[in-house]
C-alpha positions, 0 to 999 in steps of 0.5 A, a space after each residue: 514219686 507219683 501222684 498216688 505219693 503226695 495224696 497219700 501224704 498228704 492223707 496223713 495230715 489233721 484239719 489242722 494241718 492242712 488248714 494251717 498250711 492253707 492259712 500259711 499259704 496265704 501270710 507267703 503271698 501277702 508278703 511277696 505282694 508287700 515285696 513286690 511293693 517296696 520293690 516298686 515304691 523303691 524304684 517310683 521314689 528314686 524316678 522321682 528324685 532323679 526327674 527333680 519331682 514334689 517333694 510332697 511325693 517324696 516324703 509319702 513314698 519314702 512314709 510308705 515304704 518304711 510301713 511297708 517294712 515295718 507290715 512285711 516285719 510286724 507279718 513275719 514275727 506275727 506267724 512265722 515265729 509266732 510258734 504256737 502262742 497268741 498274740 493278745 494285742 
């Protein structure tokens, strides 16, 4: 398959489909960044706990990890699994 085949396929998409694909690409990027940030925060929490760090830092990191998990889940549900329904809240 050459580039011409892909270009022809892309031309068959409606402007709405192209915009939707771009929007979902943006969501994918945000989700990936959230996942990386969660991983980094978990690593930081383990390091702080291991070194006998500060309790407030541990609590803050734990809260941030939970918040990121909720945000990740909400973003997934509101975009990938929402279908064509409009979110009102």
